[in-house]
C-alpha positions in Angstrom: 0.3 18.0 13.7 -3.1 17.7 12.1 -2.6 14.1 10.8 -0.9 11.0 12.1 -0.7 9.4 8.6 -1.0 10.8 5.1 -1.4 8.2 2.4 -0.6 9.6 -1.1 -0.9 7.9 -4.4 -2.8 5.0 -5.9 -6.5 4.8 -5.0 -8.7 2.4 -6.9 -12.2 1.0 -7.0 -12.1 -2.8 -6.9 -14.7 -5.4 -7.8 -13.5 -8.8 -6.6 -14.9 -12.3 -7.0 -13.9 -15.8 -6.1 -13.1 -18.5 -6.9 -12.1 -17.9 -10.5 -10.1 -20.5 -12.5 -11.0 -19.5 -16.0 -12.7 -16.7 -17.9 -16.0 -18.0 -19.5 -15.6 -18.7 -23.2 -17.8 -16.8 -25.7 -20.8 -15.2 -24.0 -21.1 -17.8 -21.2 -21.4 -17.3 -17.5 -19.5 -19.0 -14.6 -20.9 -18.7 -11.1 -18.8 -17.6 -8.1 -19.2 -18.0 -4.4 -18.2 -14.5 -3.2 -18.3 -11.0 -4.6 -17.1 -7.8 -3.0 -16.4 -4.1 -3.6 -13.4 -2.3 -2.0 -11.3 0.8 -2.0 -7.9 -0.6 -2.7 -4.5 0.5 -4.2 -1.1 1.1 -2.6 -2.4 4.3 -0.9 -6.1 3.4 -0.6 -5.8 0.2 1.4 -3.1 1.7 3.6 -5.3 4.7 4.4 -8.3 2.6 5.5 -6.2 0.2 7.7 -4.5 3.1 9.4 -7.9 4.7 10.1 -9.2 1.4 11.4 -6.3 1.3 13.8 -7.3 4.7 15.1 -4.8 7.0 13.4 -5.9 10.4 12.1 -5.6 9.8 8.3 -5.5 12.0 5.3 -5.9 10.7 1.7 -4.1 12.4 -1.1 -4.8 11.2 -4.7 -7.3 11.4 -7.5 -10.6 10.0 -8.6 -12.7 10.6 -11.7 -15.9 12.6 -11.9 -17.9 9.3 -12.0 -19.9 6.9 -9.9 -16.8 4.9 -8.9 -15.2 8.1 -7.7 -18.3 8.9 -5.7 -18.2 5.5 -4.0 -14.4 5.7 -3.3 -14.8 9.1 -1.5 -17.9 7.9 0.4 -16.2 4.7 1.5 -13.1 6.6 2.7 -15.4 8.9 4.6 -17.1 5.9 6.3 -13.8 5.2 8.1 -13.1 8.9 9.0 -10.4 9.4 6.4 -9.9 13.1 5.5 -10.5 13.6 1.8 -9.9 17.3 1.3 -6.8 16.6 -0.8 -8.5 13.9 -2.9 -8.8 15.6 -6.3 -11.6 15.2 -8.9 -9.6 14.7 -12.2 -12.2 15.5 -14.8 -10.3 14.2 -17.8 -9.9 10.8 -16.1 -12.1 8.0 -14.9 -11.5 6.6 -11.4 -8.7 3.9 -11.4 -10.6 0.6 -11.3 -9.9 -3.1 -11.2 -11.8 -6.4 -11.7 -10.0 -8.9 -9.5 -10.4 -12.5 -10.3 -9.3 -14.3 -7.2 -8.0 -17.9 -7.6 -8.7 -20.7 -5.2 -5.2 -20.3 -3.8 -5.7 -16.6 -3.1 -3.7 -15.3 -6.1 -5.5 -12.4 -7.7 -5.0 -11.7 -11.4 -6.6 -8.4 -12.2 -7.9 -6.4 -15.1 -7.1 -2.8 -14.4 -8.1 0.5 -16.0 -5.5 3.2 -15.4 -7.3 6.3 -14.3 -7.1 9.4 -12.1 -4.0 8.2 -10.2 -2.2 9.3 -13.3 -3.8 12.7 -13.3 -3.7 14.2 -9.8 -1.0 16.6 -8.8 0.0 18.2 -5.4 0.6 21.9 -6.1 2.4 24.3 -3.8 -0.9 25.6 -2.4 -1.8 22.1 -1.1 1.6 21.3 0.2 1.4 22.7 3.7 -1.8 20.6 4.5 -0.4 17.5 2.8 2.7 17.6 4.9 1.0 18.5 8.2 1.6 14.9 9.2 3.7 12.7 11.4 4.1 10.0 8.7 3.9 10.5 4.9 3.4 7.3 2.9 3.7 7.3 -0.9 2.2 4.2 -2.6 1.9 3.5 -6.3 5.0 5.0 -7.9 4.9 3.9 -11.5 1.2 4.7 -11.9 1.3 8.4 -10.8 2.1 9.9 -14.2 1.9 13.6 -13.2 3.6 13.1 -9.8 6.2 10.7 -11.1 7.9 13.4 -13.2 9.9 14.7 -10.2 7.1 16.0 -7.9 7.1 12.9 -5.7 10.8 13.5 -5.1 10.1 17.2 -4.2 7.3 16.2 -1.8 9.3 13.5 -0.1 12.3 15.9 0.3 10.2 18.6 1.8 8.5 16.0 4.2 11.9 15.0 5.5 12.9 18.6 5.9 9.8 19.2 8.0 10.6 16.2 10.2 8.1 13.7 8.9 8.7 9.9 8.8 8.6 8.8 5.2 7.5 5.4 3.8 7.4 4.3 0.2 5.8 1.5 -1.9 5.6 0.9 -5.6 3.2 -0.8 -8.1 4.3 -4.0 -9.8 7.6 -2.7 -10.8 9.6 -3.3 -13.9 13.4 -2.7 -14.4 12.5 0.6 -16.2 10.8 1.9 -13.0 14.2 2.1 -11.2 14.7 5.5 -12.8 11.5 6.7 -11.1 12.3 5.1 -7.7 16.0 5.9 -7.3 15.6 9.7 -6.7 13.0 9.0 -4.0 15.1 6.6 -1.9 17.5 9.2 -0.4 14.4 10.9 1.1 12.7 7.6 2.3 13.1 6.2 5.8 11.4 2.8 5.0 11.1 1.3 1.5 8.6 -1.7 1.5 8.5 -3.5 -1.8 7.4 -7.1 -2.4 10.0 -9.6 -3.3 8.9 -9.6 -7.0 9.0 -5.8 -7.1 12.4 -5.6 -5.5 13.9 -8.2 -7.9 12.5 -6.4 -10.9 13.9 -3.0 -9.7 17.3 -4.3 -8.9 17.8 -7.0 -11.5 19.0 -9.3 -8.7 17.6 -12.5 -7.2 19.5 -12.9 -3.9 17.6 -11.0 -1.1 20.7 -9.9 0.7 22.1 -8.5 -2.5 18.8 -6.8 -3.2 18.8 -5.2 0.2 22.4 -4.0 -0.1 21.7 -2.6 -3.6 18.7 -0.6 -2.3 20.5 0.6 0.8 23.3 1.8 -1.4 20.8 4.1 -3.1 20.4 6.0 0.2 17.2 4.6 1.7 17.1 4.3 5.5 15.7 0.8 5.7 14.5 -1.9 3.3 11.6 -4.1 4.3 11.0 -7.0 1.8 7.6 -8.6 2.1 8.0 -12.2 1.1 4.4 -13.5 1.2 4.2 -16.9 2.9 7.9 -16.6 3.8 7.5 -13.6 6.0 9.5 -10.4 6.1 13.1 -9.4 5.8 14.3 -6.1 7.5 17.7 -4.5 6.8 18.8 -0.9 7.5 21.7 1.5 7.3 22.7 0.8 10.9 23.2 -2.9 10.3 20.1 -3.8 12.1 18.9 -7.0 10.4 16.2 -9.5 11.2 13.7 -11.9 9.5 10.2 -12.7 10.8 8.0 -15.6 9.6 4.5 -15.1 8.3 1.4 -15.9 10.4 -0.2 -19.3 9.8 -3.6 -18.6 8.2 -5.9 -19.9 5.6 -5.6 -17.5 2.6 -8.7 -16.3 0.9 -7.4 -13.4 -1.2 -4.0 -11.7 -1.3 -5.2 -8.5 -2.9 -3.9 -5.5 -0.9 -1.8 -7.5 1.5 1.4 -5.5 1.0 -0.6 -2.2 1.3 -2.2 -3.3 4.6 1.3 -4.3 5.8 2.4 -0.7 5.2 -0.4 0.7 7.3 0.2 -1.8 10.1 3.9 -0.9 10.1 3.0 2.8 10.3 0.7 2.1 13.2 3.6 0.7 15.1 5.7 3.7 14.3 2.9 6.0 15.5 2.7 4.1 18.7 6.4 4.2 19.3 6.8 0.4 19.2 10.2 -1.3 18.5 11.0 -1.8 14.8 10.3 -5.6 15.3 6.9 -4.9 16.7 6.2 -2.5 13.8 7.0 -5.3 11.4 4.8 -7.7 13.4 1.9 -5.2 13.2 2.4 -5.0 9.5 2.4 -8.8 9.3 -0.8 -9.1 11.3 -2.5 -6.5 9.2 -1.5 -8.2 6.0 -2.5 -11.6 7.3 -6.0 -10.4 8.4 -6.5 -8.9 5.0 -5.7 -12.2 3.3 -8.4 -14.0 5.3 -11.2 -12.2 3.5 -12.3 -11.0 0.1 -11.6 -7.3 -0.6 -8.9 -5.2 0.9 -9.2 -4.8 4.7 -12.3 -7.1 4.8 -11.4 -8.9 8.0 -9.4 -6.3 9.9 -11.6 -4.4 12.4 -9.5 -2.2 14.7 -6.2 -2.0 16.6 -7.4 -4.2 19.5 -8.4 -7.0 17.2 -5.1 -6.8 15.4 -3.2 -7.0 18.7 -5.4 -9.9 19.7 -4.6 -11.6 16.4 -0.9 -11.1 17.0 -1.2 -12.7 20.5 -3.2 -15.7 19.5 -2.1 -16.6 15.9 0.9 -19.0 15.4 3.5 -18.3 12.8 4.6 -20.6 10.1 
Protein backbone atom coordinates (compact mmCIF):
# COMPACT_ATOMS: atom_id res chain seq x y z
CA UNK A 1 0.00 0.00 0.00
CA UNK A 2 1.15 3.52 -0.75
CA UNK A 3 0.21 4.94 2.67
CA UNK A 4 0.18 3.70 6.23
CA UNK A 5 -2.32 6.32 7.36
CA UNK A 6 -4.77 8.55 5.54
CA UNK A 7 -6.28 11.36 7.59
CA UNK A 8 -9.39 12.83 5.98
CA UNK A 9 -11.53 15.72 7.17
CA UNK A 10 -11.00 18.81 9.29
CA UNK A 11 -7.79 20.79 8.69
CA UNK A 12 -7.50 24.18 10.31
CA UNK A 13 -5.05 27.05 10.70
CA UNK A 14 -4.77 27.87 14.41
CA UNK A 15 -3.37 30.93 16.15
CA UNK A 16 -3.03 30.24 19.88
CA UNK A 17 -2.07 32.37 22.86
CA UNK A 18 -1.90 31.94 26.62
CA UNK A 19 -2.79 32.67 29.30
CA UNK A 20 -6.12 34.30 28.52
CA UNK A 21 -8.71 34.91 31.23
CA UNK A 22 -10.74 37.70 29.62
CA UNK A 23 -11.14 39.45 26.29
CA UNK A 24 -9.92 43.08 26.59
CA UNK A 25 -12.81 45.55 26.88
CA UNK A 26 -13.28 48.16 24.18
CA UNK A 27 -10.12 48.65 22.15
CA UNK A 28 -7.72 47.71 24.94
CA UNK A 29 -4.85 45.23 24.80
CA UNK A 30 -3.90 42.45 27.21
CA UNK A 31 -0.41 40.95 27.04
CA UNK A 32 0.16 37.19 26.90
CA UNK A 33 3.17 35.00 27.65
CA UNK A 34 3.06 32.63 24.66
CA UNK A 35 1.84 32.73 21.06
CA UNK A 36 1.97 29.96 18.45
CA UNK A 37 0.71 28.91 15.03
CA UNK A 38 -0.29 25.33 14.27
CA UNK A 39 -2.05 23.09 11.79
CA UNK A 40 -4.82 21.59 13.87
CA UNK A 41 -8.21 19.99 13.45
CA UNK A 42 -9.44 16.43 13.88
CA UNK A 43 -7.61 15.37 10.71
CA UNK A 44 -4.74 17.88 10.72
CA UNK A 45 -3.26 17.16 14.14
CA UNK A 46 -3.63 13.42 13.56
CA UNK A 47 -1.81 13.60 10.23
CA UNK A 48 1.18 15.41 11.70
CA UNK A 49 1.53 13.19 14.76
CA UNK A 50 1.36 10.04 12.64
CA UNK A 51 4.03 11.49 10.35
CA UNK A 52 6.22 12.37 13.34
CA UNK A 53 5.88 8.75 14.43
CA UNK A 54 7.28 7.63 11.09
CA UNK A 55 4.14 6.56 9.24
CA UNK A 56 3.66 7.31 5.55
CA UNK A 57 0.78 9.78 5.78
CA UNK A 58 -1.69 11.21 3.29
CA UNK A 59 -3.80 14.29 4.03
CA UNK A 60 -7.27 14.53 2.48
CA UNK A 61 -9.26 17.71 2.99
CA UNK A 62 -9.63 21.27 1.84
CA UNK A 63 -8.00 24.68 2.25
CA UNK A 64 -8.85 28.03 0.77
CA UNK A 65 -6.96 29.91 -1.90
CA UNK A 66 -5.43 32.18 0.73
CA UNK A 67 -2.35 32.74 2.88
CA UNK A 68 -3.62 30.46 5.65
CA UNK A 69 -4.07 27.68 3.12
CA UNK A 70 -0.55 28.26 1.77
CA UNK A 71 0.82 27.93 5.30
CA UNK A 72 -1.19 24.79 6.14
CA UNK A 73 0.05 23.00 3.03
CA UNK A 74 3.63 24.13 3.60
CA UNK A 75 3.55 23.02 7.24
CA UNK A 76 2.13 19.59 6.35
CA UNK A 77 4.92 19.29 3.82
CA UNK A 78 7.49 20.09 6.50
CA UNK A 79 6.57 16.77 8.13
CA UNK A 80 6.51 14.78 4.91
CA UNK A 81 2.73 14.52 4.71
CA UNK A 82 1.47 13.84 1.18
CA UNK A 83 -0.91 16.64 0.14
CA UNK A 84 -1.91 15.55 -3.37
CA UNK A 85 -5.51 15.12 -2.18
CA UNK A 86 -5.67 18.41 -0.27
CA UNK A 87 -8.04 20.47 -2.39
CA UNK A 88 -8.01 24.23 -2.97
CA UNK A 89 -11.63 25.24 -2.43
CA UNK A 90 -11.83 28.58 -4.22
CA UNK A 91 -15.23 29.60 -2.82
CA UNK A 92 -14.03 29.12 0.77
CA UNK A 93 -11.36 30.51 3.02
CA UNK A 94 -9.20 28.11 5.01
CA UNK A 95 -10.86 26.90 8.21
CA UNK A 96 -9.20 28.99 10.93
CA UNK A 97 -9.31 29.44 14.69
CA UNK A 98 -8.12 31.85 17.35
CA UNK A 99 -7.55 29.75 20.47
CA UNK A 100 -7.59 31.60 23.78
CA UNK A 101 -5.92 29.16 26.15
CA UNK A 102 -6.86 29.48 29.82
CA UNK A 103 -4.36 29.05 32.68
CA UNK A 104 -5.79 25.57 33.37
CA UNK A 105 -5.28 24.47 29.75
CA UNK A 106 -8.90 24.87 28.62
CA UNK A 107 -9.09 26.39 25.16
CA UNK A 108 -12.16 28.41 24.20
CA UNK A 109 -11.85 29.21 20.50
CA UNK A 110 -13.21 31.55 17.88
CA UNK A 111 -13.62 29.57 14.67
CA UNK A 112 -14.32 30.47 11.07
CA UNK A 113 -15.89 27.56 9.22
CA UNK A 114 -14.14 27.26 5.91
CA UNK A 115 -12.89 24.83 3.27
CA UNK A 116 -13.53 21.74 5.41
CA UNK A 117 -17.15 22.30 4.40
CA UNK A 118 -16.30 22.48 0.70
CA UNK A 119 -13.95 19.65 -0.20
CA UNK A 120 -15.31 16.48 -1.80
CA UNK A 121 -13.66 13.15 -2.65
CA UNK A 122 -14.86 12.21 -6.12
CA UNK A 123 -14.61 8.79 -7.74
CA UNK A 124 -11.46 9.77 -9.64
CA UNK A 125 -9.61 10.40 -6.36
CA UNK A 126 -10.96 7.38 -4.50
CA UNK A 127 -8.33 4.81 -5.49
CA UNK A 128 -5.50 6.97 -4.18
CA UNK A 129 -7.38 8.02 -1.05
CA UNK A 130 -8.01 4.36 -0.17
CA UNK A 131 -4.51 3.11 -1.02
CA UNK A 132 -3.89 2.96 2.73
CA UNK A 133 -3.59 0.59 5.65
CA UNK A 134 -5.59 2.85 7.99
CA UNK A 135 -8.26 5.39 7.03
CA UNK A 136 -9.11 8.00 9.64
CA UNK A 137 -12.03 10.39 9.25
CA UNK A 138 -12.01 13.31 11.67
CA UNK A 139 -14.38 16.23 11.85
CA UNK A 140 -17.78 14.83 10.93
CA UNK A 141 -20.25 17.63 11.50
CA UNK A 142 -18.08 20.26 9.79
CA UNK A 143 -17.68 18.48 6.44
CA UNK A 144 -20.80 19.81 4.75
CA UNK A 145 -20.20 18.32 1.29
CA UNK A 146 -18.90 14.98 2.58
CA UNK A 147 -21.41 14.66 5.41
CA UNK A 148 -24.26 14.24 2.91
CA UNK A 149 -23.62 10.54 2.48
CA UNK A 150 -20.16 10.57 0.89
CA UNK A 151 -18.31 9.82 4.15
CA UNK A 152 -20.43 6.68 4.50
CA UNK A 153 -19.61 5.61 0.94
CA UNK A 154 -15.89 6.18 1.45
CA UNK A 155 -15.82 4.29 4.75
CA UNK A 156 -17.79 1.38 3.30
CA UNK A 157 -15.42 1.13 0.35
CA UNK A 158 -12.40 1.35 2.68
CA UNK A 159 -13.72 -1.60 4.65
CA UNK A 160 -14.42 -3.53 1.45
CA UNK A 161 -10.78 -3.01 0.45
CA UNK A 162 -9.50 -4.25 3.81
CA UNK A 163 -8.49 -0.98 5.45
CA UNK A 164 -8.72 -0.38 9.19
CA UNK A 165 -11.14 2.49 9.80
CA UNK A 166 -11.14 5.01 12.64
CA UNK A 167 -13.59 7.84 13.24
CA UNK A 168 -13.76 11.06 15.26
CA UNK A 169 -16.23 13.91 15.34
CA UNK A 170 -16.26 17.63 16.05
CA UNK A 171 -17.98 18.98 19.18
CA UNK A 172 -21.09 16.96 18.61
CA UNK A 173 -24.68 17.93 19.32
CA UNK A 174 -27.64 15.51 19.59
CA UNK A 175 -28.59 16.47 16.03
CA UNK A 176 -25.25 15.09 14.77
CA UNK A 177 -26.27 11.50 15.56
CA UNK A 178 -28.03 11.35 12.20
CA UNK A 179 -24.68 12.09 10.51
CA UNK A 180 -22.70 9.67 12.67
CA UNK A 181 -25.02 6.67 12.79
CA UNK A 182 -24.60 5.55 9.13
CA UNK A 183 -20.81 5.65 9.55
CA UNK A 184 -20.58 3.43 12.61
CA UNK A 185 -21.31 0.12 10.87
CA UNK A 186 -18.21 0.74 8.70
CA UNK A 187 -15.99 1.91 11.58
CA UNK A 188 -13.56 -0.31 13.46
CA UNK A 189 -12.71 2.23 16.17
CA UNK A 190 -14.86 5.21 17.17
CA UNK A 191 -12.99 7.67 19.42
CA UNK A 192 -15.17 10.51 20.73
CA UNK A 193 -14.50 12.57 23.83
CA UNK A 194 -16.78 12.05 26.80
CA UNK A 195 -18.63 15.30 26.02
CA UNK A 196 -19.15 14.35 22.39
CA UNK A 197 -20.32 10.85 23.29
CA UNK A 198 -22.80 12.17 25.85
CA UNK A 199 -24.16 14.70 23.37
CA UNK A 200 -24.58 12.09 20.62
CA UNK A 201 -26.24 9.48 22.81
CA UNK A 202 -28.21 11.67 25.19
CA UNK A 203 -26.84 9.48 28.01
CA UNK A 204 -24.53 10.22 30.93
CA UNK A 205 -23.39 6.82 32.18
CA UNK A 206 -20.27 5.75 30.28
CA UNK A 207 -21.17 2.06 30.21
CA UNK A 208 -24.60 2.94 28.80
CA UNK A 209 -22.96 5.21 26.23
CA UNK A 210 -20.57 2.49 25.11
CA UNK A 211 -23.38 -0.04 24.78
CA UNK A 212 -25.50 2.44 22.83
CA UNK A 213 -22.68 3.07 20.36
CA UNK A 214 -21.78 -0.61 20.03
CA UNK A 215 -25.43 -1.31 19.28
CA UNK A 216 -25.08 0.98 16.24
CA UNK A 217 -22.60 -1.52 14.77
CA UNK A 218 -19.22 0.07 15.50
CA UNK A 219 -16.40 -2.40 16.17
CA UNK A 220 -15.03 -0.67 19.26
CA UNK A 221 -15.68 2.46 21.31
CA UNK A 222 -12.80 4.38 22.86
CA UNK A 223 -13.98 7.19 25.13
CA UNK A 224 -11.30 9.77 25.89
CA UNK A 225 -11.98 11.12 29.37
CA UNK A 226 -9.37 13.85 29.78
CA UNK A 227 -7.67 13.69 33.16
CA UNK A 228 -9.64 10.50 33.94
CA UNK A 229 -7.95 8.52 31.17
CA UNK A 230 -9.52 6.26 28.56
CA UNK A 231 -12.29 3.67 28.46
CA UNK A 232 -12.22 0.89 25.83
CA UNK A 233 -15.15 -1.41 24.97
CA UNK A 234 -15.63 -3.58 21.89
CA UNK A 235 -17.98 -6.07 20.24
CA UNK A 236 -15.99 -9.03 21.60
CA UNK A 237 -16.54 -8.00 25.24
CA UNK A 238 -12.96 -6.82 25.56
CA UNK A 239 -13.12 -4.03 28.14
CA UNK A 240 -10.50 -2.04 30.02
CA UNK A 241 -9.84 1.39 31.49
CA UNK A 242 -6.47 3.14 31.58
CA UNK A 243 -5.53 6.23 33.62
CA UNK A 244 -4.10 9.42 32.16
CA UNK A 245 -0.43 10.31 32.45
CA UNK A 246 0.49 12.69 35.26
CA UNK A 247 1.60 15.90 33.54
CA UNK A 248 1.44 19.65 33.93
CA UNK A 249 -1.11 20.79 31.37
CA UNK A 250 -0.34 23.82 29.20
CA UNK A 251 -3.01 23.56 26.48
CA UNK A 252 -5.53 20.84 25.66
CA UNK A 253 -6.10 21.96 22.05
CA UNK A 254 -5.81 18.92 19.77
CA UNK A 255 -5.37 16.34 22.52
CA UNK A 256 -8.06 14.00 21.22
CA UNK A 257 -6.75 14.34 17.67
CA UNK A 258 -3.22 13.45 18.77
CA UNK A 259 -4.63 10.48 20.69
CA UNK A 260 -6.14 9.21 17.44
CA UNK A 261 -2.78 9.29 15.68
CA UNK A 262 -0.94 7.64 18.57
CA UNK A 263 -3.54 4.88 18.63
CA UNK A 264 -3.14 4.40 14.86
CA UNK A 265 0.62 4.21 15.32
CA UNK A 266 0.09 1.26 17.63
CA UNK A 267 -2.19 -0.42 15.10
CA UNK A 268 0.41 0.10 12.38
CA UNK A 269 3.12 -1.43 14.57
CA UNK A 270 0.94 -4.44 15.42
CA UNK A 271 0.85 -3.65 19.14
CA UNK A 272 -1.76 -5.03 21.53
CA UNK A 273 -4.91 -2.95 21.79
CA UNK A 274 -3.85 -1.87 25.31
CA UNK A 275 -0.51 -0.65 23.94
CA UNK A 276 -2.32 1.16 21.13
CA UNK A 277 -4.38 3.04 23.70
CA UNK A 278 -1.26 3.82 25.74
CA UNK A 279 0.43 5.23 22.62
CA UNK A 280 -2.64 7.36 22.12
CA UNK A 281 -2.52 8.52 25.72
CA UNK A 282 1.17 9.37 25.48
CA UNK A 283 0.66 11.33 22.26
CA UNK A 284 -2.22 13.26 23.81
CA UNK A 285 -0.29 13.97 27.00
CA UNK A 286 2.77 15.29 25.16
CA UNK A 287 0.50 17.52 23.09
CA UNK A 288 -1.00 18.96 26.29
CA UNK A 289 2.43 19.94 27.58
CA UNK A 290 2.94 22.65 24.94
CA UNK A 291 1.07 25.40 23.12
CA UNK A 292 -0.18 24.46 19.69
CA UNK A 293 -1.12 20.98 18.50
CA UNK A 294 1.81 18.52 18.46
CA UNK A 295 4.20 21.14 19.93
CA UNK A 296 6.06 18.84 22.35
CA UNK A 297 5.80 15.54 20.47
CA UNK A 298 8.95 14.84 18.43
CA UNK A 299 9.08 11.25 17.17
CA UNK A 300 8.21 7.67 18.02
CA UNK A 301 11.30 7.09 20.16
CA UNK A 302 10.49 10.10 22.33
CA UNK A 303 6.88 8.95 22.70
CA UNK A 304 8.00 5.47 23.77
CA UNK A 305 10.48 7.02 26.19
CA UNK A 306 7.70 9.22 27.59
CA UNK A 307 5.55 6.11 28.13
CA UNK A 308 8.36 4.34 29.96
CA UNK A 309 9.27 7.22 32.28
CA UNK A 310 6.04 9.12 32.97
CA UNK A 311 3.82 8.02 35.87
CA UNK A 312 0.05 7.83 35.53
CA UNK A 313 -2.48 9.54 37.75
